[in-house]
N, C-alpha and C positions, 0 to 999 in steps of 0.2 A: 584779821586772823585767817590763817590757812590751815586746814586740816588735811592730812594725807594718810591713806591706808595702803599698805603694800602686802602683796601675796606672792606665792611662787610663780604665778602667771603674770605678775606685773600689775600696773594700774590701768591698763587699757580696758575700756568697757565697764569701768566702775561708776555707779550712779549714787548720788548723795541725796539724803533728805533729813529733815529735822522734825522733832515733835513740838516745835515752837511755832506759833503763828506770827511772831515778831521777827524771827531770823530765818534766813535761808542759806543754803550752801550751793555755790555754783559748780559747774562741771569740773573746774580745775581745783576744787576744794576750798575756795575763798568763802568765808563767812561774812554776810552783810545783813543789815537791818532792812526789813521790808517797809518800814514807815518811820516817821519821826517819833521817838520814844521819850517819855519822861520816866526815868527809873527812880522810884522813891527810895529804894534801899541801896546798900553799898555793893550789891552783887546781883547777878541774874545767871541762872544755870539752865541748860537744856541738853538734850542728847542728839548726837549726829549719828545717823545710820548709813552705812555704806553697803551696797549689795552688788554682787557680780551677776551680770545678765546671762552669762554663759553657764556658770555653775550653780546659780541661785543661792550662793552662800551670803551670809549677812554678818556684819561686824558693827558693834556699837561703841561709842566713845562719849563720855560726859565732858561737856564744855562749860566752864564757869567764867563769866565776865565780871571783873571787879571795877567798880566806879571809883575813879580817882578824884578825890575832892581837892581841887586846886585852890578854890576860893569860896567864900560863903555865897557869893552871888552866882558863881558858875559851877553848878553841880551836874551839868549834863554831859561833861566829857568823860569818856571811859577808855580804858586800856584793856586790850585782849591778850590773853596768853593761854597756854595749854592748861587744862585742868589738872590740879594736883589731887592726890587721894584725900578725900574728905574724912574728917574724924567721925567715927561712928557716934551717932546721936540717938539716945534712947527715945522711943516714942513718947511724946509729951502726954501727960495726964491732965494738964491744966487746959484751960480754955484760951484759945487765941482770938484776939479781936483784930481781924485784918482790916476792919474799916473803922478805926477810931476817929473821934471828932475833937478838935482843939479850939478853944476860944482865944480870941485875940486879947492882948493886954488891955485894950481900951474897953473891952466888953461890949463894943458896938457891933462887932462883925466876927463871924466864924469862918475859919479857913479849914478845908477838909484835905487830908492827905492819906492815901492808902498805904497800908503796911505791905511789906514783902515777907512772906513766910519763909523761913530758912528751909533748906532741903531736909527731907525726911528720909532717914536711913532705915532700911528694913533688912535684916539678915535673911539669907536664903536658907532654904531647907528647914524653916521653923516648924516645930511640931505642934503649934497651936496652943490652946483650942482656937478654932476659927468659927465665926469671924473674929478677928483680933483688932482691937481699936488702935488706930494710929494717932489721930489728932481730932480735936473738936474745934470747929470754926463757928463764929457767930458775929453778928452785927450789933452795934449798940442801939440800933433802932428797934430791936426785937422787944424792947420794953414798951414801945409805943404801939407797934402794930405787929400782928402775926407775920412771920417770915418763913418762907420755904427755901430750903437749901438743896443744891444739886451739883454734881460734878460731871465734866465732859472730858473726852480725850481718849487716847489709846490706853486700854485697860479698864475703861469705864463703859462708855457707850460705843467705843470702837474696838475692833478685834485686837487682842483677845478681850472680850467683853466680860464685865462683872468680876474682874480681878479685884477691883476696889468698889466699895459701895458707901453710901452716906445716908444717915438718917435725916430725912427732909425736915423734920421738925426741930430736932435737937442740934443738928449740924455735926454729929459724930461720924467720922470717916473710918472705915474698916478695910482690912485686907481679908479676902475670903478663902485663900488657899496658900500653900507654901510657894515661895518664890524660887526661881532658878536663874541665877545670874548669867549662866551660860546660854540661857534662852533669851533673856532680855535684861540688860544691866540697869536701865533707868526708865522712868515714866514721867511724862509731863501732863499734868491735869489742870483743869480750871474749875474753880469753885464759883457758883452763881448764887445770888440772893435775890428773890423776888417776893412780892406780896401775894396775898391769896388770890388776887386777880391776875397774876402773872406779870405784873409790871415790875420792871427792874428797880430794885431798891439801891443796890450797890454795883459798882463796877466789878467785872470778873477778876478773881485773884488767881495767880499762877501757883500751882503746887508742884514741887519737884520731889520725886521719890527715887532714891538710889537703893539698889539691892547690894547688900554687903556680901562680898565673896567669902565662901567657906572652902576649905580644902576637901572637896568632894570628887575630884577627878584625878586618876592616876596618869602619869606620863605614858604616852603611847608612841612607840617607835614607828617610823614611816614604813619599815619592813621588818619582819621577824628574822630575816636571813640576809646578811650583807656579805658580799664577796669582794675581796681585795687581794693584792699581790705585792710582793716585794722581792727584789733580786737577792739571790744568795750572796753572802759576804758583804751586805750593806753595812755602813757605819752606823753607830748609835745616833738617834735623832732623825733617821730617814722616815719621811712621811709614808704611811701605808694606805690609810683610808679614813673616812669620816662616817660616824653613825649619828643619827639625828632622832630626837624624841620631842614631842610637843605635849603641852599640858593645857587643857581647856580652862583651867582656873586663871585668875587674874595674874598676868605676867609681871605686873608692877609690885606685886606682893610676893611674899615667900611661898604662897600657895601655888604659884605658877613658875617659880624659879627652879629649873631642873639642873641637876649635877650628875655627872657620869663617873663610873668607876668600873674597873675590870674585876670580875668575880673570880673566874678560873681561866687557866690556859692549858690546853692539851695538845701535844705532849709537853711535859716540863723538861725539855731538852734543847740545847745544852744547859739552859737555865730556866727556872720557874717563872722568872720575870723577864721575858724577851721583849715585851711590848708594854707601853704605857698609854694612857688616854688623857687628853685635856678635859678636865672636869666640866668646863663651861662650853667648849665648842664641840666636843666629841671627836676630835682628831686623834687617831691612833698612830703612834710612831714607834720606831724601834728604840729600845733602851739599852740593849746589850749586844755585843758582837758575837759572832759564831754561827750565823745562819748558813747552813750547808744543805743544799737540796739533796745531795747524795745520802745524807743521813735522815733528814726530816723534810718531807716534801710539802706538808700542809699542817697548819695550826688551826685549832678551834678555840675561839676566845668568846666567853660569855660576858656581855657588857650589861651593866645595871644602870638605869636612870631613876633618880629619886628627886621628888620635889621638896619643898621646904628647905631649899638650898642644900640638899643632900643630907639633911638630918635624918638618920636612920630610925630615930626613936619616934618622930612625929610625922615624917614624910611618907608619902605613898611611892611605891617602887614598881618597876617593870623591867623585864630583861629581854635581850635579843642576842642572836648568835652571829658572830663575825667569823667567816672562813677566810683565812689568810694563806694564800698559796705562795710557796717559795719558788720563784722562777729561776730557770737555769741560766748560768753564764758559763762561758768556756774557760773553766778553771781547772780542767783536767786534760792535758795533752794526750793524743792517742799514742799507744805503745804497742810494738810488735810482741806477739806471744813467743817468738823465737828469734834468736839472733841471726840464724842462717836458714836459708831455704834452698831446695834443689829441684831441678826439673830437666827434662830432655825434649828435644825437638828433632824431627826428621828434616833433612835438608830439603830445600825447595818447597816448603809448606808455609802457607800464610794463613792469618786469621785463626790461629790455633792457640788455645790456652795451655801453657807449659808449666805453670806453677800458680798456686793460690797462697796469698799472703794474708794471715789472720792477725787482727789487731784487737786491742781492748781499749774502750773509752767509757768512762763512768758518767759522762754527761748525758743529757736527755736524748734517748734514742730517736733516730730519724729527724733530728734537728740540725741546723747548720753547725751547732757546737759538737755534734756527734759524727756527722758525715765526714768520711775520710777522703783525702785527696793524696794520690801517690805520684811521686816524681823520681825518675831515674837520674841520679846525680853523677854517676860515673860507670865505666865499663861498657858503654855502647855508643862509641863515637859515630857509627854509621846509621844509627837509628833503626836497628832491626826490631826493637821491642818497644812496647808501651804497656803501662799498667793501668787497667780500667777498674773502676769501683763497682762492686756488686751492690745495687741499691737496696737489697733486702738484708744481706748478711754483713755488709760493709767491708767485705774482703777485697783484697787487691788481686786482680787476675792478670798475670803476666802473659801478654799476647804477642804473637809474632805478626808484625805488620810489614816486614820486608824479608824476603826469602834469604836464608843463610846457606852458605856453601861449605860443605865439609872439607873440601880441598883447600879452603882459605882459612876457616876458623873451625877448630874442633870443639871449642868450649868458650863460654862467656862468663865473666865474673862481674855481676851487676851490684851496684849499691843503690838501694831504694830508700827514700825518706817519705814519711807520712805526716800529714798535717790535717787540720780541719778546714771546712769552708769558712767558718767564722774565725776571726783572729782571736788569739788567746787574751784572756782578761789581763788587766794591768797588774804587773807584778808577777805573772806566771811565766816560767821559762820552759822551753822545750826539754823533754826528757832525752837522756842518752839512748833510751830504748825506742826512740822514734826513728831509728835508722837500722837497717838490716841488710845482710848480703844475700844475693841470689846466684847460685851456680847453675848454669844451663849447659848441658852436654848436647852436642850435635851428632845425630846418627847418620852414618853413611848409607845411602841407598843407591841402587843401580840407576844411573842417569842415562838418558838416551843420547846416542851420538848426534852430533850436529855438524852441518856443513859451514865452515867459516865464511866461504864466499857464496852466500845465498842471497839473491839470485845471481848465478854466474852467467856472464855473457861472452860469447866468442863470435868471431866474424870469419866467414869463408865464402868462397864462390859456390854457386849452385852447380849441380852436375858432377860433383866429385865422385870418383868411382867407389863401388862397394868395397868395404873393408878398410877404408881410410881411417886412420886414428885421428880423432878430433881433439881430445883433451883428456886429462885425468881429473876426475871429480871425487876428491877425497873428503871423508868425514873424520871428525875428531871425537874421541871418547873422553868425556870429562872425568871419568873415574880413573885417576892416575894411580891410585893405590890398588887397583884390581887389574889382573892380567887377563884381558878379554880380547877376542878377535871380532872384527867388524866385517860383515858380509853385505854386498851391494846387490840391488835388484831394481828393475824398472817398476815404477808405479803408474806412470802415465806416459804413453808414446802414441799419440793419435794416429800418425801415419805409419807407425811401425818401421821407422827409418833407422833407429839407433840400436846399438848393442853395448852393454856394460859388462866389464869383467868383474865377476863376483868377488874376487880377492883383492885386486889392486885398484878398482874403480876406474879402469881405462875405458873410455867411450870411443867406439868406432861406428862407421856407417854400415847399416844392414841393407840399404837400398840407396838409389840415386836421389839426392835431395833436389826438389824442384821448387823454385821460388814461386812459380805460378800455381802451385797446388792450393786447393781450398783450405788446407790446414794452416796456411801462412796468414798471419795478421801483421800488417805493416812491415813486411819483409822479415818477420821474426817467427821462428818455430820454437815452441816451448814444450819441454819434456820434464817430468818429475821422477826423481829416483829415491829409493829407500835404502837407508843404512841401518842395519840391526846388529846388536851385539849378542853375545852368548851368555849374558848374565842370567841370574835367577831372581825374579822373572826377567825374560829378555826385554830390552827396550830398543826403540827404533826412532829414527828421525828422518825427515824428508828434506830434499834439496831440489831446487828448480834450476835447470839449465836452459838458457836462451841462446839460440843460434841465429845470428843475423846473416841472411843469405844475400850475397852480392850477385846482382843480375849479370847474366851473360846473354849474348844474342843467340838464343836457341828457339825463337818463335818467329816464323815468317809472317809478314803482314797479310791481312785479308781486306777485301773490299766490301763495302756496303753502299747501296742495297743489292740484294741478290736479284731482284726483278724490278723492271722499270717500264715505262710506256712513253712513246714519242710519236709525233705525227709523221705521215709518210712523205710529207714535203718539208724541206728545211724551213724553219721559222725561228722565232726568237727563243722558243723553249728548248731546253737541253736537259740532259740527265746529270744531276750532281752526284759525284762519287766521293766517298770518304774511305780513308785507309785506317784500319785498326790493328794494333799490335799488342800482344800480351806482355811484351817486355817493357822495360822502363828506360828512361833517358840514361845514356846516349844511344841506346839500341833501338830507337824508334825513328821518328821523322827527323828531318824532312824526307818525304817519300818521292820516289821517281815513278811516274805513270807512263806506260807506253803500250802500243798495240803490237802484237806479234807479226812477223812477216809471213807466217804460214797459219792458216790459208791466206792467199793473196786477197780474197774478197773482203777480208776484215779491214785492211788499210784502204781498200778501194771504196768501200761504202761508208766507213766511219772515220772519225777524227777525234782525238782527245786533247784537251787543253788543260794545263796545270794552273790552278788558281793560286794555291799557296803550298806550304809544306805538307798539308794533310788532305787537301781537297783538290778535285779536278772535275772537268765537265766532258761528257760524251755527247757528241752530236753527229748528224748525218753529213757526209761529205758530198754525196751526189744530190741532184735536184729532186729525184723521186725514187722511192723504194716501195715495192709492192707490200701491201698489208700482210702481216703475218708475225710469227714469233721467231726471233733470231737469237742465237747464242753468240755473244760477243766476248771473246777472251781478252783480258787486260792483264799485263804484267806489271806488278808493283814491287819495288825494291826499297828496303829500309836503309838506315844510315849506320848500322852496326859495323863492328870490326871483328870478323869479316861480315859484309852485308849479306842479308838473306832476301831471296826473291820468291814470289809466289804468283802463279797464274790463276786468276779468278774468272769464272764464267758468269756473265750477267745476262739473264733472259730479258730481252727487250721486245716489247709488243709494239709493232708498227701498225697504226690504224689511220683511216681517214679522219680528218678533223673538221669541225664546223668553223664558222667565221671567228669564233672566240678562241680557237685553238684547242677545243675539247674534243675528245673522241666521240663520234656518233655511235648510236646503238648498233647499227649494221656494221659500222666499222669495227666495234668491239667484237662482234661475232666473226667478222672476217679475220680480225687479228688473232682470234683463237685458233686459226689454222683450217677453217672450212672454206672450200671453194664454192663457185656458183652452182655447180651441179649438185653438190651436197645440199646446198640451201634449197634448191628446187625440189629435190627428193623429199626433204623434210616437209615442205609445204604440201606436196601431193599426199603424203601420208596423213597429214592433219585433215585435209579435205575428205579423204576416203573415210576416216574415222567419224567425222561429223555426219557424213551421209548414212553410215550404218546406224548411228544413233537415231537419226530422223526416221529411217525406215522402220526401226523397231518401235518407235513411238506410234507411228501410223498403224502398224499392225496391231498393237495393243488396243488402240481406240476402236479399230474395226472389229476386233474380237469382242470387245465389250458391247458394241452395238448389236452384234449378232446374238449375244446372250440375252439382251433385253427383248429381242423379237421371238425368242423361244418360249415354249410352254413353261408355265410356272413350276418351280421346284425341280428344274432339270439339273442345275449345277449342284453338286453335292455340298458345296460350301453354303449355297443359298437354300438348301432343302429345309422347308419349314414344317416337315412332318415331325410328329412327336419323336423327338430324339432325346438321348441322355445328354444333358448339358452339365458340364462340370465347371464350376466357377471358383474363383478365389473369393475374397471378402466381398459380400453382397451389400454391405452397409446396414442400415437400420431397418430394412424391410418396409412395411406399411407405415411405420412411424417416421421413416425418412422420406419425406415428400419431395425431396430434391432429386428427381429422376427424369430421364429423357424418354418421352414416348416415341420419339422418332426411331428408336431402335426396333420398334415393332413394325415399322413400315417395310414394304418390299424394297430391297436395294435396287437403285436405279442405275448405278454405274459401278465400274470396276474399282473406283477409288474407295468405295465403302468397304469392299472386301479387303483391299490392301491396308486400310486404316483400322481394321478391326483389332481390338485389344488382344494381345497374345495370351492373356490369361483366361480367356473365354473360349471354350471348345465344345464340340458335340461328339458324343460317342454313340454310334448306332450299334445296337445288338440285333443281328439278323440271324435267322435260323441257319442251322448247319446244313440241312438237306438241300438238294438241288431245287431250283425254282423253275416251274414250268414257264414256257414262253406264251405271252399273251400280247394281243395287239396294243400298240402304244396308246397312252392316255391322250385324249383330244387336247388340242391347244386352246387354252382359255386366257384371254388377256386379263391381266390382273387389274383389279380396281384400285383406286387411290385410297378409299376409306378402309379403316381397319376392320369394321364390322362386315362390310361386303367381302373383304379379303378372307375373313374366317369362314363366312358362309360358302363362298366359292370353293375354298379349300375342303370343306366338309362334303360339298356336293361332288367334287372331283374325286375325293377319297372313296365315297360310297359307290360311285359308278365306275371306278377304275379297278378292274380285276387284278391288276398287278400290284395294287397297294398292299403292302404287308400288314396283316391284321395283328399288329402288336403295338402295345403302348410303351413308349420309351420312358426310362426312369430318369427323372430330373433330380439332381443332387444339389442342394443349396446349403449355405450356412444358415445360422439362426437369423431370422429376419424380423424379429420383434413380435409383440403380441397385438392382437386386434387388427381389424381391417375395415376400411371404409368402403370397400368394393362389395358388390352383391354376389350372390352365388352364381356360378356358371353351370349349375345343374340343368338349367332350362335350355341349354344349347344341346338339344337332342340330335342325334345323327338321323338324318332323313333316309329312309329306305323305300325303294319302290315296291318291295315285297316279292318281286319276281326274280330276285337275284339268286343265283345258284351258288351255294357255299360248299358243295361236295368236295371241291378241290382242296379244302382245308384238311381233309383226311389224309391227303398225300404229303402233308408237311411234317408229319411225325406225330408221336403220341401226345406231345404237349399241345397240339392244336385241335385234337379230336373233340375235346370238351367245347371248344369255341365253335367247331362245326355243328355240334349237336345243338348249341344254343341258338345259332343263327338259322340252322336248318329247321328247327322246330318252332320258329317264331309264330307261324300261323296257328299251331295247336295251342301255344301258350296264350 
């Protein structure tokens, strides 16, 4: 036997199990016996449970195996088939003897055979009272010994436990609570009989309990709202959608047999029964014709599902809503709202909308059944217009795509047809209103004159005289129906060579045309002229005149290079000469090169050799030519008709050459035109200049030496008296320890004075009055140490009557805070005490106080 369970997800991942210890179910649903069985009765029943590992849902099915009795001796063969609904059996009130004993006919031997208790049927949802007795089991040995009874299995000692119970002494089995078939449809228990010591008295007996289904579940729709669609105009019998309801009751009985019907339909147009439903499958189909989306776009259908095979008196019902949308088909051709349309367009304008064509279409807006497509079927053979669709309004916009000319077409009569993107539905014909006429008037505007021959090219020789008439450059006014005059003027004339008559467009020369002018490109001179009419508003057009100038021989050839260099003695080197001519062929080479007869020294000293039509060589004729610069005239003649000649002067530097044929340095000087006397004079001047510089240096050194031998502080620049010193940036002061103490040393040489920074200077402030004459300060050689230097300076200042008694003001920038040096207040000025300071009174009022201070030193 093979059992199968099916669900919406299929059979993949389904696991099977049974409540029987004698039978098992394989993964493929095959039922097989776990051991060799001796079935004493005509049938055996058990329950197969299938559960989905993903959803954890469970399904139960009752399986009954009937024993086929083929012969009295072979009773073990059995045949399997699907279980059929069992007839309800009332719970027995009598006592069952599952373990009866039978004597043999001879009376010498007893043979024991177990009974098989038929299945026990229990209705679900019983109201009790509970516990409710189901059956009593007993063994015939209970008359000899006390026996204890028990049951095992799912519902007894296995979950759900204590659904069934048994009185261990009397063998009465009870159900303890109401049963729910939808929770579990069957139970397989085993009854056991043991003595008071627990020893098995009888073999276990199988008990099968089936829950009888009651109609306690309403049909449930998979969804409360279903959405479907059907094309408008569909024929009767067209499938629309399917609704499905399920009933948890037994589907093999009327309790689980569901039937469908349509309760209401909204709206009831054009008929109240537009749809019908298959009562068994739930398929909804059309039953009447006349579906029109333009009238009814959606139907709401209430569907009812009833069990008990649709018996409304006994069955349970449930409802769901089906929304049926009528989808659009192209059953309405587009139609123009007017039969004729009109518009106007200025000539020479493009991409301009000249008329809007409005249409009406009752199909679904902004769908292929509604979107309009316009096509011009007549009246525009040259393709001046196209009709584009406005995606929002669905209007046709007649647009100019090719400029129209008023002088050729003053009006257009177009025939336009409109259709949809989607083809019309079967049986629908185009309406006569799908075609309309469009009249377009062309407006005349003032068009600019134009030059028919633009760019116009003429050819003439250069050098024609001024005032020569070259051509007539006429413009045409396309406005044939307007009487307008055209005036001409120059727009571009780079060399200002041309003149145009403002009335008739005649062009003449205003200057001589020169082909060699920089305004010429590839022998062509280009000028632009303007032609303007007197319309309102005026319009103008331009035209270009190209003049190809034919060359005449009006430029004499010239020689290159202008300067050259050659050795004073004839050798292999020579001067290569090239002829250049501004004209073109045939007014250029081959050229003729020759030396003039005057002066005679030219042909005497030089010779010229022609290499080819454009090149020649100039070389010395004599064996030696004194170094210098020579002007060599050369006559060159072109091959024009008539030919032109030109005498070019080449400056040739003749100089002595070394063994490699290169000019020496002295030779280059000599070649520059300086004689021997000039060279000697230049050398003497150089020597005299060097001698003067040397004498000046010696004098400076001697003067520096004399300064070093003089008394200290003689040179004002080296005066170390207290003077006013003005500095620029002094740095960080005491905090800036990177300073040079050598600046405090007595300068030893003049170089120190010369190298002194320009930003440091001393300003002495001396009294205004006249100074008396005193003997000179004795000469004291300066020491090398700074301390001795200061001491000697103090001593000399105290003993020198000419030393000015003033302290110079020293002006510094900010030099920082703090100092690591000690006080200099200990450096007192030494005084002999016998110094006379009366002369300070002669220096003015400012020094009288000082004279009083020094003069009264003894008294203080």
